[in-house]
C-alpha positions as MATLAB code, in Angstrom:
seq = 'MTTLFIADLHLSADRPDITNCFLQFMANETADIDALYVLGDLFEMWIGDDDNSPFHQQIKHAFKQLTDSGTPCFFIHGNRDFLIGKRFSQETGVQLLNEHTVIDLYGTPTLILHGDTLCIQDIDYQRYRKKVHNRFIQWLFMCLPLNRRLKIGAKMRGSSSENNQRKDADIMDVDATAVLDMLQAYQVNHMIHGHTHRPNVHQLDVNGQAATRTVLGDWYDHGSVLVITPESSELQTRQFG';
ca = [
      16.110   10.258  -21.832;
      15.906    9.585  -18.184;
      13.574    7.560  -15.824;
      12.540    8.444  -11.953;
      11.884    5.956   -9.586;
      10.927    6.503   -5.873;
       8.888    4.499   -2.889;
       8.048    4.603    0.711;
       7.129    8.497    0.953;
       4.662    7.784    3.612;
       2.806   11.113    2.551;
       0.600   12.628    5.615;
      -1.205   15.910    6.588;
       0.851   15.118    9.769;
       4.236   15.941    7.332;
       4.178   18.805    5.595;
       7.744   19.004    5.031;
       7.867   15.750    3.340;
       4.780   16.935    1.372;
       6.289   20.176    0.514;
       9.574   18.148   -0.830;
       7.083   15.901   -3.040;
       5.561   19.026   -4.873;
       8.577   20.199   -5.219;
       9.838   17.124   -7.009;
       6.641   16.877   -9.363;
       6.444   20.587  -10.107;
      10.618   20.965  -10.589;
      12.119   17.332  -12.117;
       9.552   15.524  -13.788;
       8.904   17.996  -17.037;
      11.298   16.340  -19.262;
      11.416   12.570  -17.939;
      10.642    9.394  -19.743;
       8.537    8.091  -17.326;
       8.171    8.236  -13.300;
       7.380    5.011  -11.489;
       6.175    4.740   -7.842;
       6.964    1.491   -5.525;
       4.159    1.637   -2.860;
       3.760    3.441    0.327;
       3.326    6.624   -1.014;
       0.924    7.600    1.638;
       1.388    6.531    4.983;
      -2.444    5.245    5.324;
      -5.010    4.403    2.103;
      -8.048    3.534    3.041;
     -10.031    3.729    0.269;
     -10.267    5.862   -3.249;
     -13.253    7.717   -1.601;
     -11.493    9.357    0.972;
     -11.659   12.419   -0.993;
      -9.630   14.501    1.989;
      -8.237   17.976    0.871;
      -4.797   16.574    1.195;
      -5.537   13.898   -1.178;
      -7.010   15.896   -3.767;
      -4.013   17.907   -3.419;
      -1.392   14.746   -4.259;
      -3.913   13.265   -6.736;
      -3.610   16.946   -8.554;
      -0.349   16.765   -8.753;
       0.078   13.843  -10.560;
      -2.751   14.550  -12.700;
      -0.570   17.594  -13.868;
       1.995   15.091  -14.873;
      -0.152   12.749  -16.778;
      -1.869   15.807  -18.343;
       1.576   17.126  -19.640;
       1.811   13.428  -21.710;
       4.736   12.014  -18.741;
       3.274    8.233  -18.372;
       3.328    7.614  -14.342;
       3.252    4.104  -13.035;
       2.187    2.827   -9.446;
       2.859   -0.616   -7.306;
       1.107   -0.813   -4.569;
       3.028   -1.197   -0.610;
       1.871   -2.226    2.363;
       0.487    0.622    3.232;
      -1.535    1.710    0.217;
      -2.481   -1.126   -1.612;
      -6.056   -0.104   -1.811;
      -5.473    2.514   -3.975;
      -7.892    0.957   -6.974;
      -9.464    1.830  -10.319;
     -10.899    5.426   -9.139;
      -7.256    7.288   -8.062;
      -5.680    5.814  -11.260;
      -8.713    7.308  -13.406;
      -8.715   10.735  -11.564;
      -4.835   11.066  -11.821;
      -4.211    9.308  -15.130;
      -1.932    7.025  -13.252;
      -1.013    3.244  -14.399;
      -1.584    0.593  -12.256;
       1.063   -2.014  -12.396;
       1.134   -5.952  -11.258;
       2.826   -6.230   -7.788;
       5.995   -7.813   -9.788;
       6.386   -6.306  -13.313;
       9.200   -6.517  -15.496;
       9.507   -3.091  -17.403;
      12.122   -2.260  -20.533;
      14.722    0.054  -19.087;
      16.862    1.452  -21.908;
      17.763   -2.318  -23.139;
      17.421   -3.697  -19.981;
      15.126   -6.111  -18.665;
      14.324   -4.763  -14.900;
      11.822   -6.671  -12.253;
      10.656   -3.587  -10.079;
       8.236   -4.433   -6.893;
       7.204   -2.498   -3.546;
       9.761   -5.407   -2.156;
       7.399   -6.614    1.117;
       6.941   -9.997   -0.736;
      10.952  -10.513   -0.736;
      10.987  -10.522    3.361;
       9.693  -14.000    3.588;
      11.303  -14.515    7.555;
       8.926  -11.978    8.645;
       5.972  -14.802    9.010;
       3.760  -12.478   11.422;
       3.775   -9.880    8.366;
       3.387  -12.525    5.734;
       0.239  -13.926    7.467;
      -0.996  -10.465    7.689;
      -0.448   -9.339    4.231;
      -2.332  -12.607    2.942;
      -5.091  -11.858    4.970;
      -5.365   -8.213    3.892;
      -5.222   -9.126    0.310;
      -7.801  -11.451    0.358;
     -10.380   -9.525   -2.284;
     -13.290  -10.784    0.104;
     -11.910   -9.114    3.383;
     -11.300   -6.071    1.321;
     -14.856   -6.223   -0.056;
     -16.112   -6.321    3.142;
     -13.650   -3.531    4.792;
     -14.859   -1.098    1.715;
     -18.551   -1.535    3.022;
     -17.823    0.145    5.977;
     -18.312    3.932    6.322;
     -15.550    5.940    5.733;
     -14.953    7.262    9.306;
     -15.145    3.538   10.853;
     -12.158    2.952    8.067;
      -9.996    6.040    9.064;
     -10.453    4.772   12.848;
      -9.425    1.208   12.076;
      -6.949    2.330    9.348;
      -5.150    4.187   12.318;
      -5.398    1.586   14.906;
      -3.749   -1.088   12.465;
      -0.893    1.961   11.433;
      -0.448    1.930   15.629;
       0.033   -1.517   16.087;
       2.453   -1.834   13.119;
       4.852    0.351   14.472;
       4.590   -1.169   17.868;
       5.278   -4.856   16.221;
       7.863   -3.381   14.281;
       9.843   -2.216   17.032;
      10.091   -5.082   18.700;
      11.372   -7.434   15.912;
      14.529   -7.819   15.334;
      16.089   -5.137   12.155;
      17.627   -8.544    9.796;
      13.873  -10.253   10.163;
      12.420   -6.910    8.251;
      14.758   -7.442    5.396;
      14.628   -9.099    2.398;
      15.688  -12.735    2.353;
      18.956  -13.048   -0.296;
      17.227  -16.560   -1.231;
      13.956  -15.079   -2.296;
      16.001  -12.368   -4.049;
      17.560  -15.063   -6.100;
      14.276  -16.956   -6.778;
      12.519  -14.312   -8.054;
      15.396  -12.892  -10.595;
      15.954  -16.619  -11.372;
      11.589  -16.883  -11.697;
      11.341  -13.920  -13.982;
      14.433  -14.499  -15.854;
      16.172  -10.949  -15.171;
      19.239   -9.503  -13.696;
      17.796   -6.147  -12.348;
      15.556   -5.763   -9.329;
      14.316   -2.284   -8.024;
      12.404   -2.120   -5.065;
      11.264   -0.371   -1.987;
       9.818   -1.224    1.288;
      12.971   -1.780    3.396;
      14.339    1.998    3.384;
      18.017    0.607    3.071;
      19.072    2.490    0.038;
      21.890    0.554   -1.623;
      22.691   -0.556   -4.492;
      23.553   -4.874   -4.235;
      25.898   -6.720   -6.687;
      25.187  -10.066   -7.136;
      25.761  -13.459   -8.766;
      23.081  -15.264  -10.399;
      23.855  -18.693  -12.006;
      27.421  -17.381  -12.824;
      26.195  -13.613  -14.403;
      26.490  -10.247  -12.883;
      23.118   -8.949  -11.377;
      22.260   -5.746   -9.467;
      19.274   -4.921   -6.387;
      18.816   -1.465   -6.119;
      16.989   -0.743   -3.121;
      15.233    2.564   -2.706;
      15.087    4.949    0.120;
      12.444    6.682    2.050;
      11.568   10.095    2.562;
      11.471   10.235    6.561;
      14.387   12.650    6.317;
      14.987   13.805    2.846;
      13.717   12.695   -0.709;
      15.340    9.559   -2.107;
      15.090    9.437   -6.005;
      16.677    7.108   -8.040;
      17.458    8.610  -11.604;
      18.677    6.417  -14.696;
      19.206    7.506  -17.991;
      20.848    4.633  -21.035;
      24.097    5.548  -19.359;
      23.916    5.378  -15.594;
      21.839    4.568  -12.436;
      22.088    7.091   -9.094;
      20.251    7.001   -6.004;
      19.804   10.660   -5.033;
      18.678   12.764   -1.709;
      16.588   15.777   -2.181;
      16.647   18.128    1.195;
      13.451   19.012    2.677;
      12.834   22.929    2.873;
];
């Protein structure tokens, strides 16, 4: 009885080391698990389900093999792949979840999310997020030819990297008050998220009750997997190569 969580892989054709680590993980570690949860930023950039590049087909095939075997896989959108939609779900068998979802994790109600909605001090990002999650803007974007969307996506990715380099690191981390407010709003004492690339297990106090916030790691230098069983919870790493 094991459930796995991953996030922030930022898969791209430019990083075959990450891709190979992910494919090995899918082939070797998901055979007998209860479920796999991907909490956003699976891809470095996703500009629409109609992008059928060989690279994307390879990744989708790995998920299809998993779900065809009977193992459920769930996905929450990140800030890099929020345009993943129904077609991707149909082609892979991956089930798309709401941006904030409470699951029963071996008897423990647990809130799972990507994590960017907790970074409320990053005002510029929250404005950007509100804009790109507007359904009408997304519809307009998807009306553009694929090549045009690829160019826009690459430009936005470059601008995002430049902007993040100029920001204070603490601004891009979660806000402590936002964390407590969300735990209280969903009436849970356990949260799992990614986005910040700061893997850790934080012990909290919510109205006198012990609570836990587990942050998943990114896959830039090595794989990062949260392994949960009915008896334990452990953040683990996977080496490239």
